[in-house]
C-alpha positions, 0 to 999 in steps of 0.5 A: 500500500502507498502511504498518503502524503495528503494530511487533512486535520480531523477537525476542519475549520475551513472548507477545502477543494481536493482535486487530483487525477482519477483513480488515485484514492481521493474518495476512498481517503475522504470516506475513511478519514471522515466517516461521520460526514455528510457524503454526497456523491455526484457520480450517482446519476439520480442525485446528479440529475436532481441537483442539475435540475434544482441546485437549491435542493442542496441548500434545502437538504443542509440548511438545518445542520449545525454550524461546523457540520462537515459535508463532502461533495465528491465530483463537484465539477459534475454540477458546478451550479452547486458552488453558489449553494455551497457558498451560501451554506458556508456564509449563512449556516457555517457549514464546512465543505470538502469539494472533491473532483478529478483534475481532468474535470476541473477545467470547467471551473472558470476562474472568473466564475463561481469558483472565484467567489469561493476562493476567498473562503476555500483553501485549495488543496491539491493532490498533485504530489500524492498523484505523482508519487502514486503514479510513479509507484504503480510503474514499479 
């Protein structure tokens, strides 16, 4: 097994982006590290379809959660319209998010669009070092 070099505190105070190459273990890492979090997987086509049709559903689902509740949204680039709702939930309700996605899909985040609004509030954590090491190790 490859040791991960991505270290995320168990008690997050700030929301983060976690992007990296496909199949490098981002989702597995997050599920194991934060088993009690609210986990939203946008590879679930039914759920993705509901959020595509009505992004405000995210706010409705989470608005009653306590301040500091951790929410993981996996494959966030699949529904970029959710970023407005994430921003609103962070600002109004004090929720903490880990937004995860494959780096190949991150090109849809226009730096002058939704992601720019969040950049002042979200730390950008990139899996690139871990990806490079995992990729090199897989060739050994």
